N, CA, C and O of each residue as an XYZ file, in Angstrom:
748
protein
N      51.708    -23.339      9.908
C      50.361    -23.226     10.435
C      49.940    -24.608     10.937
O      50.132    -25.619     10.261
N      49.361    -24.624     12.143
C      48.940    -25.909     12.702
C      47.726    -26.444     11.954
O      47.027    -25.707     11.259
N      47.494    -27.729     12.112
C      46.379    -28.382     11.431
C      45.037    -27.808     11.904
O      44.126    -27.619     11.099
N      44.916    -27.528     13.226
C      43.673    -26.987     13.776
C      43.374    -25.605     13.200
O      42.233    -25.309     12.845
N      44.394    -24.767     13.110
C      44.216    -23.421     12.560
C      43.843    -23.512     11.091
O      42.977    -22.773     10.624
N      44.480    -24.399     10.369
C      44.181    -24.574      8.952
C      42.725    -25.004      8.745
O      42.048    -24.505      7.847
N      42.254    -25.924      9.574
C      40.861    -26.384      9.484
C      39.913    -25.237      9.805
O      38.904    -25.056      9.124
N      40.230    -24.461     10.840
C      39.379    -23.329     11.228
C      39.309    -22.293     10.109
O      38.238    -21.754      9.830
N      40.433    -22.015      9.472
C      40.459    -21.056      8.362
C      39.624    -21.577      7.198
O      38.877    -20.819      6.579
N      39.747    -22.858      6.901
C      38.961    -23.446      5.811
C      37.467    -23.399      6.126
O      36.656    -23.110      5.246
N      37.099    -23.682      7.379
C      35.684    -23.627      7.762
C      35.151    -22.206      7.633
O      34.046    -21.989      7.136
N      35.946    -21.242      8.085
C      35.535    -19.839      7.995
C      35.370    -19.422      6.532
O      34.400    -18.753      6.175
N      36.311    -19.816      5.706
C      36.222    -19.497      4.276
C      34.990    -20.152      3.663
O      34.330    -19.563      2.806
N      34.681    -21.368      4.102
C      33.482    -22.049      3.615
C      32.216    -21.329      4.026
O      31.266    -21.245      3.248
N      32.194    -20.806      5.250
C      31.029    -20.059      5.725
C      30.840    -18.779      4.920
O      29.715    -18.418      4.574
N      31.934    -18.100      4.626
C      31.857    -16.880      3.819
C      31.332    -17.211      2.426
O      30.485    -16.498      1.889
N      31.834    -18.287      1.851
C      31.364    -18.707      0.523
C      29.878    -19.054      0.564
O      29.145    -18.756     -0.379
N      29.429    -19.686      1.659
C      28.006    -20.013      1.808
C      27.149    -18.749      1.849
O      26.092    -18.684      1.221
N      27.612    -17.756      2.585
C      26.869    -16.495      2.689
C      26.790    -15.817      1.326
O      25.730    -15.329      0.933
N      27.892    -15.787      0.617
C      27.913    -15.176     -0.718
C      26.975    -15.927     -1.657
O      26.250    -15.313     -2.439
N      26.989    -17.243     -1.580
C      26.110    -18.060     -2.416
C      24.643    -17.821     -2.076
O      23.807    -17.708     -2.973
N      24.328    -17.743     -0.786
C      22.945    -17.509     -0.369
C      22.462    -16.135     -0.829
O      21.324    -15.983     -1.273
N      23.335    -15.143     -0.717
C      22.966    -13.793     -1.156
C      22.698    -13.784     -2.662
O      21.747    -13.152     -3.122
N      23.528    -14.478     -3.420
C      23.322    -14.568     -4.870
C      22.005    -15.274     -5.185
O      21.293    -14.888     -6.112
N      21.690    -16.305     -4.413
C      20.429    -17.024     -4.611
C      19.242    -16.103     -4.356
O      18.279    -16.097     -5.123
N      19.312    -15.325     -3.281
C      18.232    -14.377     -2.974
C      18.069    -13.384     -4.116
O      16.947    -13.095     -4.532
N      19.173    -12.864     -4.622
C      19.103    -11.908     -5.733
C      18.508    -12.554     -6.983
O      17.707    -11.934     -7.682
N      18.899    -13.796     -7.264
C      18.343    -14.509     -8.422
C      16.839    -14.717     -8.271
O      16.079    -14.502     -9.215
N      16.417    -15.134     -7.084
C      14.985    -15.350     -6.829
C      14.237    -14.029     -6.940
O      13.151    -13.968     -7.515
N      14.820    -12.978     -6.390
C      14.199    -11.658     -6.450
C      13.975    -11.223     -7.895
O      12.899    -10.739     -8.246
N      14.989    -11.396     -8.722
C      14.902    -10.946    -10.117
C      14.028    -11.846    -10.986
O      13.308    -11.360    -11.859
N      14.090    -13.156    -10.749
C      13.412    -14.070    -11.674
C      12.036    -14.542    -11.207
O      11.207    -14.919    -12.035
N      11.780    -14.530     -9.911
C      10.537    -15.121     -9.414
C       9.616    -14.150     -8.682
O       8.394    -14.286     -8.736
N      10.195    -13.184     -8.007
C       9.371    -12.302     -7.175
C       8.821    -11.134     -7.976
O       9.456    -10.615     -8.894
N       7.615    -10.745     -7.591
C       6.951     -9.618     -8.238
C       6.730     -8.515     -7.210
O       6.360     -8.767     -6.063
N       6.970     -7.286     -7.659
C       6.727     -6.143     -6.781
C       5.244     -6.077     -6.433
O       4.389     -6.365     -7.270
N       4.952     -5.706     -5.220
C       3.600     -5.607     -4.661
C       2.930     -6.962     -4.467
O       1.764     -7.025     -4.077
N       3.655     -8.045     -4.736
C       3.164     -9.389     -4.427
C       4.091    -10.020     -3.388
O       3.638    -10.498     -2.348
N       5.383    -10.016     -3.681
C       6.376    -10.624     -2.797
C       7.154     -9.591     -1.985
O       7.659     -9.899     -0.906
N       7.249     -8.401     -2.489
C       7.904     -7.292     -1.793
C       7.246     -6.010     -2.280
O       6.623     -5.986     -3.342
N       7.386     -4.958     -1.508
C       6.794     -3.694     -1.933
C       6.972     -2.619     -0.882
O       7.496     -2.853      0.207
N       6.521     -1.446     -1.245
C       6.598     -0.303     -0.337
C       5.273     -0.198      0.413
O       4.197     -0.215     -0.185
N       5.377     -0.090      1.716
C       4.186      0.031      2.546
C       3.924      1.518      2.759
O       4.795      2.236      3.249
N       2.733      1.984      2.394
C       2.435      3.416      2.528
C       2.683      3.915      3.949
O       2.301      3.285      4.935
N       3.332      5.061      4.013
C       3.587      5.684      5.302
C       4.851      5.218      5.996
O       5.151      5.672      7.100
N       5.608      4.307      5.362
C       6.820      3.797      6.013
C       8.090      4.156      5.250
O       9.166      3.654      5.576
N       7.985      5.006      4.254
C       9.165      5.395      3.488
C       9.230      4.690      2.149
O       8.301      3.986      1.753
N      10.345      4.890      1.454
C      10.497      4.360      0.100
C      11.227      3.023      0.032
O      11.371      2.454     -1.050
N      11.684      2.519      1.159
C      12.439      1.271      1.153
C      11.490      0.084      0.980
O      10.518     -0.034      1.726
N      11.754     -0.797      0.009
C      10.893     -1.972     -0.176
C      10.946     -2.901      1.039
O      11.971     -3.014      1.712
N       9.838     -3.550      1.294
C       9.689     -4.456      2.428
C       9.343     -5.846      1.919
O       8.585     -5.993      0.960
N       9.895     -6.858      2.558
C       9.551     -8.235      2.220
C       8.142     -8.514      2.729
O       7.860     -8.342      3.915
N       7.264     -8.944      1.835
C       5.890     -9.269      2.207
C       5.788    -10.755      2.532
O       6.721    -11.520      2.287
N       4.652    -11.156      3.083
C       4.470    -12.539      3.529
C       4.744    -13.538      2.408
O       5.435    -14.533      2.623
N       4.213    -13.283      1.227
C       4.413    -14.238      0.132
C       5.884    -14.323     -0.274
O       6.350    -15.388     -0.682
N       6.617    -13.222     -0.169
C       8.051    -13.248     -0.453
C       8.816    -14.025      0.605
O       9.746    -14.768      0.291
N       8.420    -13.849      1.864
C       9.055    -14.604      2.952
C       8.792    -16.095      2.780
O       9.680    -16.919      3.001
N       7.569    -16.437      2.385
C       7.244    -17.855      2.163
C       8.071    -18.433      1.019
O       8.509    -19.582      1.084
N       8.282    -17.640     -0.026
C       9.079    -18.118     -1.156
C      10.523    -18.368     -0.723
O      11.098    -19.405     -1.056
N      11.109    -17.431      0.011
C      12.486    -17.620      0.477
C      12.581    -18.793      1.450
O      13.574    -19.521      1.459
N      11.561    -18.969      2.253
C      11.541    -20.112      3.174
C      11.600    -21.420      2.384
O      12.314    -22.347      2.766
N      10.849    -21.493      1.282
C      10.860    -22.700      0.449
C      12.203    -22.873     -0.262
O      12.736    -23.981     -0.329
N      12.744    -21.781     -0.790
C      14.013    -21.852     -1.522
C      15.124    -22.413     -0.638
O      15.937    -23.218     -1.091
N      15.155    -21.986      0.617
C      16.220    -22.414      1.522
C      15.802    -23.570      2.437
O      16.501    -23.883      3.401
N      14.667    -24.201      2.139
C      14.183    -25.361      2.905
C      14.133    -25.083      4.406
O      14.606    -25.884      5.212
N      13.560    -23.951      4.765
C      13.458    -23.601      6.176
C      12.070    -23.962      6.696
O      11.097    -24.004      5.942
N      12.000    -24.219      7.985
C      10.712    -24.468      8.623
C      10.534    -23.456      9.750
O      11.487    -22.800     10.169
N       9.310    -23.340     10.228
C       9.017    -22.338     11.248
C       8.213    -22.946     12.390
O       7.469    -23.910     12.209
N       8.380    -22.368     13.549
C       7.533    -22.665     14.704
C       7.108    -21.325     15.283
O       7.937    -20.464     15.578
N       5.813    -21.171     15.435
C       5.244    -19.917     15.921
C       4.984    -20.017     17.423
O       4.531    -21.047     17.922
N       5.277    -18.934     18.127
C       5.065    -18.900     19.571
C       4.491    -17.538     19.950
O       5.105    -16.501     19.696
N       3.317    -17.553     20.554
C       2.742    -16.305     21.065
C       3.453    -15.990     22.372
O       3.338    -16.735     23.345
N       4.183    -14.889     22.392
C       4.989    -14.584     23.573
C       4.291    -13.642     24.535
O       4.569    -13.661     25.734
N       3.390    -12.820     24.024
C       2.762    -11.853     24.916
C       1.456    -11.362     24.311
O       1.352    -11.139     23.105
N       0.488    -11.203     25.155
C      -0.762    -10.558     24.778
C      -0.997     -9.476     25.821
O      -1.141     -9.759     27.010
N      -1.033     -8.253     25.363
C      -1.238     -7.128     26.271
C      -2.677     -6.665     26.107
O      -3.108     -6.326     25.005
N      -3.402     -6.653     27.190
C      -4.799     -6.228     27.160
C      -4.872     -4.802     27.670
O      -4.314     -4.471     28.716
N      -5.566     -3.967     26.917
C      -5.740     -2.568     27.287
C      -6.478     -2.480     28.621
O      -7.436     -3.217     28.853
N      -6.043     -1.603     29.474
C      -6.649     -1.488     30.801
C      -7.782     -0.469     30.868
O      -8.349     -0.251     31.939
N      -8.119      0.155     29.751
C      -9.174      1.174     29.800
C     -10.562      0.606     29.504
O     -11.490      1.359     29.208
N     -10.704     -0.704     29.582
C     -11.988     -1.395     29.420
C     -12.582     -1.311     28.020
O     -13.753     -1.641     27.834
N     -11.808     -0.878     27.034
C     -12.323     -0.885     25.664
C     -12.013     -2.208     24.972
O     -12.512     -2.466     23.877
N     -11.204     -3.036     25.594
C     -10.945     -4.368     25.070
C      -9.868     -4.458     24.010
O      -9.804     -5.457     23.292
N      -9.025     -3.457     23.887
C      -7.960     -3.516     22.888
C      -6.871     -4.488     23.328
O      -6.573     -4.620     24.515
N      -6.282     -5.167     22.336
C      -5.203     -6.117     22.606
C      -4.036     -5.853     21.667
O      -4.204     -5.406     20.533
N      -2.855     -6.147     22.181
C      -1.637     -6.133     21.378
C      -1.042     -7.529     21.459
O      -0.816     -8.058     22.547
N      -0.793     -8.117     20.303
C      -0.208     -9.455     20.245
C       1.261     -9.348     19.868
O       1.638     -8.573     18.989
N       2.082    -10.137     20.549
C       3.500    -10.245     20.216
C       3.774    -11.716     19.909
O       3.495    -12.600     20.719
N       4.320    -11.951     18.737
C       4.562    -13.315     18.263
C       6.041    -13.488     17.943
O       6.665    -12.606     17.352
N       6.596    -14.630     18.336
C       7.952    -15.019     17.927
C       7.816    -16.129     16.891
O       7.050    -17.074     17.077
N       8.551    -16.009     15.820
C       8.579    -17.046     14.793
C      10.007    -17.574     14.736
O      10.928    -16.866     14.329
N      10.174    -18.814     15.147
C      11.491    -19.446     15.135
C      11.708    -20.077     13.760
O      10.851    -20.806     13.259
N      12.848    -19.792     13.164
C      13.175    -20.260     11.820
C      14.271    -21.323     11.928
O      15.297    -21.115     12.576
N      14.031    -22.459     11.283
C      14.972    -23.576     11.324
C      15.450    -23.906      9.918
O      14.679    -23.832      8.961
N      16.728    -24.271      9.792
C      17.242    -24.684      8.486
C      16.848    -26.134      8.218
O      16.184    -26.767      9.039
N      17.261    -26.651      7.072
C      16.840    -28.006      6.687
C      17.400    -29.084      7.606
O      16.884    -30.201      7.632
N      18.450    -28.763      8.363
C      18.992    -29.719      9.332
C      18.272    -29.639     10.677
O      18.574    -30.411     11.587
N      17.333    -28.722     10.808
C      16.585    -28.580     12.051
C      17.246    -27.680     13.078
O      16.843    -27.659     14.240
N      18.252    -26.940     12.658
C      18.958    -26.031     13.561
C      18.304    -24.655     13.482
O      18.082    -24.121     12.395
N      18.000    -24.090     14.648
C      17.383    -22.759     14.664
C      18.396    -21.735     14.175
O      19.502    -21.632     14.705
N      17.999    -20.974     13.147
C      18.909    -19.994     12.558
C      18.477    -18.556     12.838
O      19.268    -17.628     12.671
N      17.229    -18.367     13.260
C      16.764    -17.007     13.535
C      15.443    -17.056     14.287
O      14.747    -18.071     14.306
N      15.128    -15.949     14.894
C      13.816    -15.753     15.504
C      13.315    -14.390     15.072
O      13.995    -13.378     15.243
N      12.122    -14.377     14.514
C      11.512    -13.121     14.104
C      10.493    -12.676     15.130
O       9.868    -13.500     15.798
N      10.332    -11.393     15.250
C       9.376    -10.832     16.191
C       8.360    -10.000     15.430
O       8.722     -9.193     14.573
N       7.101    -10.195     15.742
C       6.044     -9.405     15.118
C       5.027     -8.984     16.157
O       4.652     -9.767     17.029
N       4.589     -7.756     16.060
C       3.536     -7.272     16.947
C       2.441     -6.636     16.109
O       2.678     -6.152     15.002
N       1.257     -6.649     16.654
C       0.128     -5.972     16.028
C      -0.887     -5.680     17.121
O      -0.998     -6.422     18.097
N      -1.613     -4.607     16.950
C      -2.539     -4.165     17.980
C      -3.861     -3.708     17.376
O      -3.909     -3.185     16.262
N      -4.920     -3.916     18.128
C      -6.210     -3.371     17.709
C      -6.222     -1.851     17.833
O      -7.191     -1.205     17.434
N      -5.156     -1.277     18.381
C      -5.034      0.184     18.455
C      -4.443      0.771     17.168
O      -4.454      1.990     16.994
N      -3.925     -0.073     16.261
C      -3.447      0.439     14.975
C      -4.652      0.988     14.224
O      -5.739      0.414     14.277
N      -4.459      2.083     13.539
C      -5.598      2.801     12.959
C      -6.451      1.945     12.027
O      -7.669      2.114     11.987
N      -5.838      1.032     11.279
C      -6.657      0.246     10.352
C      -7.555     -0.753     11.064
O      -8.508     -1.256     10.469
N      -7.268     -1.050     12.334
C      -8.131     -1.940     13.107
C      -8.974     -1.173     14.123
O     -10.047     -1.630     14.517
N      -8.495     -0.028     14.538
C      -9.187      0.757     15.560
C     -10.403      1.486     14.988
O     -11.404      1.675     15.679
N     -10.308      1.890     13.724
C     -11.359      2.716     13.134
C     -12.075      2.009     11.992
O     -11.552      1.078     11.380
N     -13.258      2.469     11.733
C     -14.032      2.016     10.580
C     -14.646      3.238      9.919
O     -14.691      4.323     10.499
N     -15.109      3.046      8.719
C     -15.725      4.125      7.964
C     -17.244      4.010      8.086
O     -17.814      2.936      7.894
N     -17.881      5.121      8.405
C     -19.337      5.131      8.539
C     -19.899      6.235      7.649
O     -19.540      7.404      7.786
N     -20.773      5.850      6.749
C     -21.366      6.829      5.838
C     -22.327      7.753      6.572
O     -23.075      7.341      7.458
N     -22.276      9.009      6.171
C     -23.283      9.960      6.637
C     -24.304     10.090      5.509
O     -24.125      9.506      4.441
N     -25.345     10.833      5.734
C     -26.321     11.054      4.660
C     -26.050     12.365      3.918
O     -26.869     12.814      3.117
N     -24.894     12.971      4.195
C     -24.544     14.251      3.572
C     -23.756     14.035      2.283
O     -22.880     13.172      2.216
N     -24.074     14.819      1.273
C     -23.352     14.763      0.000
C     -22.094     15.623      0.081
O     -22.041     16.606      0.819
N     -21.091     15.234     -0.688
C     -19.843     15.996     -0.748
C     -20.124     17.299     -1.485
O     -20.627     17.271     -2.608
N     -19.806     18.451     -0.869
C     -20.045     19.727     -1.560
C     -19.149     19.857     -2.791
O     -17.996     19.427     -2.771
N     -19.671     20.438     -3.837
C     -18.928     20.537     -5.103
C     -17.626     21.319     -4.951
O     -16.653     21.020     -5.643
N     -17.583     22.305     -4.068
C     -16.355     23.091     -3.889
C     -15.221     22.271     -3.261
O     -14.057     22.664     -3.331
N     -15.558     21.148     -2.658
C     -14.518     20.284     -2.085
C     -13.547     19.822     -3.169
O     -12.343     19.744     -2.928
N     -14.058     19.520     -4.347
C     -13.223     18.949     -5.408
C     -12.193     19.946     -5.929
O     -11.179     19.540     -6.498
N     -12.432     21.232     -5.747
C     -11.461     22.244     -6.177
C     -10.278     22.338     -5.216
O      -9.130     22.449     -5.645
N     -10.563     22.292     -3.921
C      -9.509     22.517     -2.923
C      -9.090     21.256     -2.162
O      -7.994     21.198     -1.604
N      -9.959     20.258     -2.144
C      -9.746     19.031     -1.351
C      -9.537     19.363      0.130
O      -8.814     18.666      0.843
N     -10.181     20.434      0.567
C     -10.083     20.874      1.950
C     -11.045     20.053      2.808
O     -12.262     20.138      2.644
N     -10.492     19.263      3.720
C     -11.315     18.386      4.566
C     -12.264     19.174      5.471
O     -13.267     18.637      5.939
N     -11.947     20.439      5.713
C     -12.835     21.268      6.532
C     -14.213     21.389      5.874
O     -15.220     21.534      6.567
N     -14.258     21.330      4.553
C     -15.536     21.404      3.842
C     -16.389     20.150      4.068
O     -17.605     20.170      3.876
N     -15.735     19.072      4.476
C     -16.463     17.830      4.755
C     -16.861     17.724      6.223
O     -17.762     16.966      6.583
N     -16.169     18.502      7.069
C     -16.458     18.459      8.496
C     -15.220     18.297      9.360
O     -15.310     18.368     10.586
N     -14.068     18.083      8.744
C     -12.826     17.933      9.503
C     -12.002     16.761      8.997
O     -12.368     16.093      8.031
N     -10.884     16.527      9.670
C      -9.929     15.518      9.202
C     -10.448     14.086      9.299
O      -9.925     13.199      8.624
N     -11.461     13.845     10.121
C     -11.992     12.486     10.255
C     -13.025     12.151      9.174
O     -13.604     11.064      9.185
N     -13.256     13.077      8.244
C     -14.233     12.857      7.180
C     -13.525     12.716      5.836
O     -12.475     13.314      5.603
N     -14.123     11.911      4.957
C     -13.569     11.730      3.614
C     -14.708     11.445      2.640
O     -15.785     11.012      3.049
N     -14.471     11.688      1.350
C     -15.508     11.388      0.360
C     -15.515      9.900      0.007
O     -14.471      9.248     -0.021
N     -16.692      9.390     -0.258
C     -16.813      7.990     -0.667
C     -17.933      7.899     -1.699
O     -19.029      8.423     -1.503
N     -17.625      7.215     -2.807
C     -18.609      7.073     -3.870
C     -19.490      5.859     -3.587
O     -19.002      4.744     -3.402
N     -20.797      6.102     -3.558
C     -21.767      5.044     -3.289
C     -22.861      5.117     -4.347
O     -23.614      6.089     -4.415
N     -22.937      4.083     -5.162
C     -23.950      3.999     -6.225
C     -23.995      5.267     -7.073
O     -25.067      5.794     -7.371
N     -22.818      5.742     -7.451
C     -22.713      6.891     -8.342
C     -22.773      8.246     -7.664
O     -22.561      9.265     -8.321
N     -23.054      8.289     -6.375
C     -23.135      9.568     -5.655
C     -21.991      9.663     -4.650
O     -21.609      8.670     -4.031
N     -21.453     10.865     -4.498
C     -20.377     11.091     -3.538
C     -20.972     11.527     -2.205
O     -21.605     12.578     -2.098
N     -20.753     10.690     -1.191
C     -21.240     10.982      0.155
C     -20.060     11.183      1.096
O     -18.939     10.761      0.813
N     -20.334     11.832      2.213
C     -19.301     12.054      3.220
C     -19.286     10.857      4.164
O     -20.319     10.428      4.679
N     -18.094     10.340      4.369
C     -17.887      9.201      5.255
C     -17.097      9.674      6.469
O     -16.154     10.455      6.345
N     -17.491      9.196      7.631
C     -16.813      9.588      8.866
C     -15.985      8.429      9.402
O     -16.420      7.278      9.389
N     -14.801      8.750      9.866
C     -13.932      7.750     10.490
C     -14.299      7.688     11.971
O     -14.121      8.656     12.711
N     -14.820      6.519     12.391
C     -15.245      6.357     13.780
C     -14.542      5.150     14.391
O     -14.130      4.231     13.683
N     -14.413      5.167     15.702
C     -13.752      4.069     16.392
C     -14.678      2.857     16.437
O     -15.879      2.987     16.673
N     -14.104      1.680     16.207
C     -14.872      0.442     16.335
C     -15.396      0.329     17.759
O     -14.694      0.651     18.717
N     -16.614     -0.125     17.887
C     -17.170     -0.285     19.224
C     -16.864     -1.660     19.814
O     -17.120     -1.896     20.994
N     -16.311     -2.584     18.990
C     -16.013     -3.920     19.489
C     -14.677     -4.416     18.928
O     -14.654     -5.096     17.902
N     -13.566     -4.083     19.591
C     -12.256     -4.519     19.096
C     -12.118     -6.036     19.002
O     -11.272     -6.528     18.256
N     -12.928     -6.783     19.740
C     -12.842     -8.248     19.708
C     -13.111     -8.794     18.307
O     -12.674     -9.897     17.977
N     -13.822     -8.033     17.488
C     -14.071     -8.456     16.108
C     -12.768     -8.633     15.326
O     -12.744     -9.328     14.310
N     -11.695     -8.012     15.795
C     -10.435     -8.025     15.063
C      -9.321     -8.789     15.771
O      -8.186     -8.785     15.294
N      -9.606     -9.436     16.880
C      -8.551    -10.151     17.610
C      -7.832    -11.158     16.717
O      -6.601    -11.173     16.672
N      -8.572    -11.988     16.018
C      -7.955    -13.021     15.187
C      -7.150    -12.402     14.042
O      -6.045    -12.853     13.738
N      -7.705    -11.380     13.417
C      -7.012    -10.708     12.318
C      -5.702    -10.095     12.798
O      -4.670    -10.216     12.137
N      -5.752     -9.443     13.942
C      -4.567     -8.789     14.495
C      -3.516     -9.830     14.894
O      -2.320     -9.621     14.694
N      -3.966    -10.936     15.451
C      -3.032    -12.001     15.831
C      -2.334    -12.573     14.592
O      -1.127    -12.813     14.609
N      -3.099    -12.786     13.524
C      -2.509    -13.306     12.285
C      -1.556    -12.299     11.649
O      -0.544    -12.688     11.065
N      -1.869    -11.013     11.758
C      -0.969     -9.995     11.220
C       0.349     -9.994     11.999
O       1.417     -9.841     11.407
N       0.279    -10.161     13.300
C       1.506    -10.244     14.105
C       2.329    -11.459     13.677
O       3.558    -11.400     13.622
N       1.647    -12.549     13.380
C       2.327    -13.768     12.927
C       3.012    -13.539     11.579
O       4.153    -13.957     11.385
N       2.319    -12.876     10.645
C       2.910    -12.571      9.336
C       4.146    -11.698      9.494
O       5.169    -11.926      8.848
N       4.041    -10.698     10.357
C       5.170     -9.795     10.581
C       6.347    -10.543     11.200
O       7.502    -10.286     10.858
N       6.053    -11.463     12.107
C       7.119    -12.246     12.745
C       7.816    -13.146     11.729
O       9.038    -13.293     11.760
N       7.042    -13.747     10.832
C       7.655    -14.625      9.833
C       8.556    -13.825      8.893
O       9.682    -14.237      8.612
N       8.070    -12.696      8.410
C       8.888    -11.878      7.511
C      10.160    -11.423      8.223
O      11.239    -11.438      7.631
N      10.043    -11.024      9.479
C      11.218    -10.601     10.245
C      12.187    -11.769     10.431
O      13.400    -11.597     10.306
N      11.661    -12.939     10.726
C      12.519    -14.108     10.915
C      13.259    -14.500      9.652
O      14.449    -14.812      9.698
N      12.564    -14.488      8.525
C      13.206    -14.843      7.250
C      14.272    -13.811      6.900
O      15.353    -14.169      6.433
N      13.974    -12.538      7.121
C      14.981    -11.503      6.856
C      16.192    -11.663      7.775
O      17.329    -11.438      7.362
N      15.938    -12.049      9.009
C      17.023    -12.227      9.971
C      17.872    -13.447      9.634
O      19.089    -13.438      9.815
N      17.213    -14.500      9.141
C      17.943    -15.728      8.802
C      18.876    -15.447      7.644
O      19.588    -16.344      7.194
């Protein structure tokens, strides 16, 4: 075997050993330092697979001495004059030597239901028969839900926000969080 081939094989073996070591480190951190629903958890409506949360991504970033650079790559403005925006963020991940090892992508939009809608109380009380069947038709339809206010159960209506600009900063930061978690997972 030539000297060059021998060196290449040794480098490759070293890279494999590094990957195995890093995976073991992640597992150790997961078991000894991370807490479910703080660093990782299941996001309702996305299945049963646990997801790395922002605090977990930050912990792994510290463990592996990684740094990040955030770049807003795209802002899409809704054309229907309601002012909705979708933010796309790239998070570049660098190792301790300053070499880029991954780029994470995160998007978020004011059209996502948690930003698009708000809850508005009505003056109507929840009918007692609702509690037997939990039939939303008794409240007025699927956009209505019960909400306890000062000891009384009132009907709350899900209505669209009239000013999406109130959430631009929140949505942009959520896209950034998603990009960081994606970048750390990719690294």
